[in-house]
C-alpha positions in Angstrom: 83.8 206.1 178.0 81.6 205.3 181.0 79.9 201.9 181.3 77.1 203.4 183.3 73.5 203.5 181.9 73.1 206.2 179.3 69.8 207.3 177.7 69.8 209.1 174.3 66.7 211.4 174.1 66.3 211.9 170.4 64.4 215.3 169.9 62.4 216.2 166.9 59.3 218.3 167.2 59.6 218.5 171.0 62.1 221.2 171.6 61.3 222.0 175.2 62.1 221.0 178.8 58.6 221.8 180.3 56.0 219.0 180.1 58.4 216.7 178.3 57.9 213.0 179.1 61.2 212.0 177.6 63.3 213.9 180.2 60.9 212.9 183.0 61.4 209.3 182.1 65.1 209.5 181.4 65.8 211.3 184.7 64.5 208.2 186.5 66.1 205.6 184.3 69.6 206.9 183.5 72.8 208.0 185.1 73.7 210.0 182.0 71.3 211.6 179.5 72.2 212.7 175.9 69.7 215.2 174.7 70.2 214.9 170.9 69.0 217.0 168.0 69.9 216.0 164.4 69.7 218.3 161.4 68.4 215.6 159.0 69.5 216.3 155.4 66.1 214.9 154.2 64.4 218.0 155.6 66.3 220.3 153.2 65.5 218.6 149.9 62.5 219.1 147.5 58.8 218.4 148.3 57.3 215.1 147.0 55.2 216.2 144.0 56.4 219.7 142.9 60.0 219.7 144.2 59.6 222.9 146.1 62.2 223.4 148.8 61.0 221.5 151.9 62.1 223.9 154.6 62.0 227.7 153.9 64.2 230.4 155.3 61.8 231.7 158.0 61.1 228.2 159.5 64.8 227.3 159.4 65.7 230.5 161.2 63.0 229.9 163.8 64.3 226.3 164.3 67.9 227.4 164.7 66.8 229.9 167.4 64.8 227.1 169.1 67.8 224.8 169.1 70.0 227.5 170.5 67.4 228.4 173.2 67.1 224.8 174.3 70.9 224.4 174.5 71.0 227.5 176.8 68.3 226.0 179.0 70.1 222.7 179.2 73.3 224.4 180.1 71.6 226.1 182.9 70.4 222.7 184.2 73.8 221.0 184.2 73.5 219.4 180.8 73.8 220.4 177.2 72.0 219.8 173.9 74.1 217.6 171.6 73.7 218.7 168.0 74.7 216.7 164.9 74.2 217.1 161.2 73.1 213.8 159.7 70.3 211.2 159.5 69.1 210.4 163.0 69.4 206.6 162.5 73.1 207.0 161.5 73.9 209.6 164.3 72.3 207.3 166.9 74.3 204.3 165.6 77.5 206.2 165.8 76.8 207.5 169.4 75.8 204.0 170.6 79.1 202.7 169.2 81.3 205.5 170.6 79.7 205.7 174.1 79.5 202.0 174.7 77.1 202.7 177.6 73.8 203.4 175.9 71.0 201.3 177.4 68.0 203.0 175.7 67.1 205.5 173.0 63.9 207.4 173.8 61.8 209.6 171.4 58.3 211.0 171.0 56.2 209.2 168.4 55.1 211.1 165.2 52.3 210.1 162.9 53.2 210.7 159.2 55.1 208.5 156.9 58.5 210.3 156.7 58.7 210.6 160.5 57.5 207.0 161.0 60.2 205.9 158.5 62.9 207.6 160.7 61.4 205.9 163.8 61.6 202.5 162.1 65.2 203.0 161.1 66.2 204.1 164.6 64.4 201.0 166.0 66.2 198.8 163.5 69.6 200.2 164.5 68.8 199.7 168.2 67.6 196.1 167.7 70.8 195.4 165.8 73.0 197.0 168.5 71.0 195.4 171.4 69.8 198.8 172.8 66.2 199.3 174.1 63.8 201.8 172.6 61.4 203.8 174.8 58.7 205.9 173.1 56.2 208.5 174.4 53.2 210.3 173.0 53.4 214.1 173.7 52.3 216.2 170.8 48.5 216.5 171.4 46.3 218.1 174.1 44.5 214.8 174.7 46.7 211.8 174.9 46.2 209.2 172.2 45.2 206.6 174.8 42.6 208.8 176.4 40.4 209.7 173.4 37.1 207.8 173.5 37.6 205.8 170.3 38.8 202.3 171.2 40.3 202.0 167.7 41.5 204.9 165.6 39.3 203.6 162.8 36.3 204.8 164.9 37.5 208.4 164.9 34.6 210.5 163.5 35.0 212.1 160.1 33.4 215.3 161.4 35.3 217.5 163.9 32.2 218.5 165.9 31.5 214.8 166.8 35.2 214.4 167.8 35.1 217.6 169.9 31.9 216.7 171.8 33.2 213.2 172.5 36.5 214.2 173.9 35.1 217.2 175.9 32.5 214.9 177.6 34.5 211.7 177.9 38.2 212.5 178.2 40.4 214.6 180.4 43.6 216.4 179.8 46.5 214.9 181.7 48.5 216.9 184.2 51.9 218.4 183.2 55.2 216.6 183.7 57.3 218.6 186.0 60.2 220.6 184.6 63.5 219.1 186.1 65.4 221.5 188.3 68.7 219.8 187.2 69.3 217.3 184.4 71.5 214.2 184.6 74.9 215.1 183.0 76.2 214.2 179.6 78.7 211.3 179.5 82.2 212.7 179.9 84.1 213.7 176.8 81.0 213.9 174.5 81.3 216.9 172.1 78.3 219.2 172.0 78.6 219.8 168.3 78.1 223.2 166.6 74.7 224.5 165.7 74.8 225.0 161.9 74.0 228.2 160.1 71.5 228.4 157.3 74.5 228.5 154.9 75.9 225.3 156.4 72.6 223.6 155.4 72.9 225.2 151.9 69.8 227.4 152.7 69.5 231.2 152.6 68.7 233.2 155.7 65.4 235.2 155.8 65.1 239.0 155.2 63.2 240.7 158.1 60.1 242.7 157.1 58.9 245.4 159.5 55.3 244.7 158.4 55.4 241.1 159.8 52.5 240.0 162.1 55.0 237.5 163.6 58.2 239.3 164.5 59.1 236.6 167.1 62.1 234.4 167.9 62.1 230.7 168.2 62.5 228.7 171.3 60.8 227.5 174.5 61.7 230.6 176.6 60.2 232.9 173.9 57.1 230.7 173.7 56.5 230.9 177.4 57.0 234.6 177.4 54.5 235.0 174.6 51.9 233.1 176.6 52.6 235.3 179.6 52.2 238.4 177.5 49.0 237.2 175.8 47.3 235.9 178.9 48.6 237.6 182.0 50.2 240.9 180.9 47.6 242.1 178.4 44.5 240.0 179.0 44.3 239.7 175.2 43.1 236.1 175.5 39.9 237.4 177.0 38.9 239.0 173.6 40.5 236.3 171.4 37.2 235.1 169.9 36.4 238.7 168.7 39.8 239.6 167.4 41.2 236.3 165.9 40.0 237.1 162.4 42.4 240.1 162.3 45.0 240.5 159.6 47.5 243.1 161.0 49.6 243.1 164.2 50.7 240.7 166.8 47.9 240.4 169.3 44.8 239.7 167.2 45.5 236.0 167.8 47.6 233.9 170.1 50.3 233.3 167.5 51.2 230.1 169.4 51.3 227.9 166.2 55.0 228.3 165.3 56.1 227.2 168.8 53.5 224.5 168.9 54.7 223.1 165.6 58.2 222.6 166.9 57.1 221.5 170.3 58.6 224.6 172.0 55.4 224.9 174.0 53.1 222.1 175.1 49.4 222.2 174.3 48.8 220.8 177.8 50.6 223.8 179.3 48.4 226.2 177.3 45.3 224.3 178.5 46.4 224.4 182.2 47.3 228.1 181.9 43.8 228.7 180.5 42.3 226.9 183.4 44.3 229.0 185.8 43.4 232.2 183.9 39.7 231.3 184.0 39.9 230.8 187.8 41.8 234.0 188.5 40.6 236.4 185.8 37.7 235.5 183.6 36.1 232.6 181.8 34.3 233.4 178.6 33.9 232.2 175.0 37.3 233.6 174.1 39.2 231.6 176.7 37.2 228.5 175.6 38.0 229.2 171.9 41.8 228.8 172.5 41.0 225.2 173.6 38.6 224.8 170.7 41.5 225.6 168.3 43.9 223.3 170.1 41.3 220.6 169.6 41.4 221.2 165.9 45.1 220.6 166.0 44.5 217.3 167.9 41.9 216.3 165.4 44.1 216.7 162.4 46.8 214.7 164.1 44.4 211.8 164.8 43.0 212.0 161.3 46.5 211.5 160.0 46.8 208.4 162.2 43.5 207.1 160.9 44.1 207.8 157.2 47.9 207.5 156.8 49.2 208.5 153.4 45.7 209.3 152.0 46.5 212.7 153.7 48.9 213.4 150.8 47.1 211.7 147.9 45.4 213.8 145.2 42.0 212.3 145.8 42.2 212.9 149.5 40.5 211.2 152.4 37.2 210.9 150.5 39.0 209.3 147.5 37.2 211.7 145.3 38.3 212.2 141.8 38.5 215.9 140.8 40.0 217.1 137.5 42.6 219.3 139.1 44.7 221.5 136.8 48.5 221.9 136.9 48.8 225.2 135.2 52.2 226.6 136.3 51.5 230.1 135.0 48.4 230.4 137.2 50.2 228.8 140.1 53.1 231.2 139.9 50.7 234.2 139.7 49.1 232.9 143.0 52.4 232.1 144.6 53.9 235.5 143.8 50.8 237.5 144.7 50.1 238.6 141.1 46.6 237.2 140.5 45.1 240.7 140.2 42.7 239.9 143.1 44.1 242.2 145.8 42.9 240.3 148.9 44.6 237.1 147.6 47.7 238.9 146.5 48.1 240.7 149.8 48.0 237.5 151.8 50.3 235.6 149.4 52.9 238.4 149.6 52.7 238.5 153.4 53.4 234.8 153.4 56.4 235.1 151.0 57.9 238.1 152.8 57.4 236.9 156.4 56.6 233.2 156.6 53.3 234.0 158.2 49.6 234.4 157.2 46.5 234.8 159.3 44.0 232.0 159.6 41.5 234.1 157.7 44.0 234.6 154.9 44.8 230.9 154.6 41.2 229.9 154.2 40.8 232.5 151.4 43.9 231.8 149.4 43.3 228.0 149.6 39.7 228.4 148.4 40.9 230.7 145.6 43.6 228.2 144.4 41.3 225.1 144.5 37.8 226.6 143.8 38.5 229.6 141.6 41.6 228.4 139.8 40.9 224.7 140.0 44.6 223.9 140.6 45.9 220.8 142.3 45.5 221.4 146.0 48.9 219.8 146.6 50.6 222.7 144.8 49.3 224.9 147.6 50.0 222.5 150.4 53.6 222.0 149.3 54.2 225.8 148.9 52.8 226.3 152.5 55.1 223.5 153.7 58.0 225.4 152.3 57.1 228.9 153.4 55.1 228.6 156.7 57.0 229.3 159.8 54.4 227.3 161.7 54.2 224.3 159.3 52.7 221.3 161.0 52.3 218.4 158.5 49.0 217.2 159.9 47.3 220.6 160.2 48.6 221.9 156.9 47.6 218.9 154.8 44.4 218.4 156.8 43.4 222.0 156.2 44.2 221.9 152.5 42.1 218.7 152.0 39.4 220.5 153.9 39.6 223.6 151.6 39.7 221.4 148.5 36.5 219.6 149.5 38.1 216.2 149.8 38.9 216.1 153.5 36.9 216.4 156.8 34.1 218.6 155.6 30.4 217.9 156.0 29.5 220.7 153.6 29.8 220.2 149.8 31.2 222.9 147.5 32.1 225.5 150.1 33.7 228.3 148.3 34.8 231.7 149.6 33.9 234.9 147.8 37.1 236.9 147.7 35.3 240.3 147.4 32.9 239.6 150.3 35.7 238.3 152.5 37.9 241.3 151.7 35.0 243.7 152.6 34.1 241.7 155.7 37.6 241.5 157.2 39.5 244.4 155.6 36.6 246.8 155.1 38.7 249.9 154.5 41.4 248.1 152.5 44.2 248.9 154.9 45.6 245.4 154.9 45.6 245.2 151.1 47.4 248.6 150.7 50.0 247.4 153.3 51.1 244.5 151.2 50.2 245.7 147.7 51.7 249.1 147.7 51.1 249.7 144.0 47.4 250.1 144.9 48.0 252.6 147.7 46.4 255.4 145.6 43.0 253.6 145.7 41.1 254.7 148.8 38.8 252.7 151.0 37.1 249.5 150.0 37.4 250.2 146.3 40.9 248.6 146.5 39.3 245.1 146.7 38.1 245.3 143.0 40.3 247.7 141.0 39.1 246.2 137.7 35.6 247.6 138.3 36.9 251.2 138.6 36.7 253.7 135.8 39.9 254.5 133.8 39.8 258.0 135.3 39.6 256.7 138.9 42.5 254.3 138.2 44.5 257.0 136.5 43.9 259.4 139.5 45.2 256.6 141.8 48.3 256.0 139.7 47.2 252.5 138.7 47.3 251.1 135.2 45.9 247.6 135.1 48.0 245.2 133.2 51.0 247.5 133.8 51.5 248.6 137.4 49.1 245.9 138.7 47.8 242.7 136.9 44.3 242.3 135.5 42.5 239.6 137.5 43.4 236.0 136.3 39.8 235.1 137.0 36.6 236.9 138.0 34.0 234.7 139.7 30.4 235.6 138.7 29.3 235.7 142.4 31.8 238.5 143.2 29.6 241.1 141.4 27.0 240.8 144.1 29.4 242.5 146.5 31.5 244.7 144.3 29.4 247.8 144.8 28.5 247.1 148.4 30.7 249.3 150.6 30.7 248.4 154.3 28.3 250.6 156.1 28.7 252.1 159.5 31.6 250.7 161.6 34.1 249.2 159.2 35.9 246.0 160.2 39.5 246.6 161.0 42.2 244.2 159.8 43.7 244.6 163.3 40.8 242.6 164.7 40.4 245.0 167.6 37.4 245.5 169.8 35.3 248.7 169.7 34.2 250.3 166.5 36.6 248.3 164.4 36.2 244.7 165.5 35.1 241.8 163.3 31.5 242.4 162.2 29.0 240.6 164.5 27.6 238.3 161.9 31.1 236.9 161.3 32.2 236.7 164.9 31.9 232.9 165.0 33.9 232.2 161.9 37.4 230.9 162.1 37.9 227.4 160.9 34.6 227.2 162.7 32.8 228.2 159.5 32.4 224.5 159.6 29.2 225.0 161.6 27.6 227.5 159.1 24.9 226.2 156.8 25.3 229.3 154.5 27.2 228.8 151.3 27.6 232.6 151.0 31.1 233.1 152.4 
């Protein structure tokens, strides 16, 4: 093959052409570019502590779509995406050997141990084969070199301090331009087939019409979603009011699955917000999209600071908590059979679609760790398996946060499942959507079926312990809210404005419940 300069661009969680420094750099430093994606067998084994499958059917399907989409984009630019099944370090070694022209292997840096281990192995292969390595940083809104903490050990342990510092002292870098044409592949290099789920010994997902995320993977779909949410519908202008919704596509941006695989750049979202604010409107909602992107950055930098403490049972605070490992309770939670309808509805939505709202995630995590007292890692590993938008730093960071051993300035924050259900699903529509065996119970009563009379339950066709479980736990504080029906305008699980939007006193609560002093959640 050619003796000209060839650069291998090893892609991982950066499946896009827009705002991608790897391609920007390679276009200037190579005659031939090999865009490479490896289906690493280590991604399809069991999780570390509880041996749950590491990659679930929804995320794998979304990934396969993302890889296909990127291949189509590359083909339209005079290149192609080379796909291989195997460990990246072995695939890279084989390509260097076969091509005989590789001058550099380039990749984006990641921050957690498994990904860093792959980087080290790739670097070792390159050193042995006398090939250079070029790395970039491209997963966060603010570049690692631009955050105002001269050493990562100085990163604040409280999000608000981090947010205020970067907002006042850092700037978001401009986008890398999208190449009109890409340098070609070396001649004779096979593209490689994109595997199916079955090839990877995984099952494909079953589509559920109730899904709040009926979307395809890939950069072109991500850019279309942004266009829809910002420019076609102006939904972004009411994001802050609607983002605690539970039903439907447009109560929130839904960017997370594409962000997790790098199909959309956080900087692109930021610059589009800036443009939207200039041309349409600037308000708390448009700012709040940036606010949430900053949370994502923060968890990424926390992972850099704390390393493997992110995954350890005692967490960032090295706090010893007597977590239980009761598999019967865990399975009830996992399968949506706890007998607490708001928890069960959320867990069934996750199992059936790979997606759960931000509001739901906070509640089911609080329930697992605070009401059941189970090892938080059981929850984190189940989410790693099931979530279509799993991002290792955000997932584990959020679970530590919920368990009270992460970045949380408030001690003993615990969500009240009944109050939360009434606040965000006041009429019970969301619960009845996912827990159809309770469809006969009308209105808000559906949130606490165990408090209803035998006659009421019988009339609704519900038999506790038979058609629906008795609750595995009843927290004493729930009783304060059991008989309180939402008065006046009931909050809609669709999170829409008008008579059915999130109640005013809860308008500022997303993961931003961080700022609340009240323990009564």
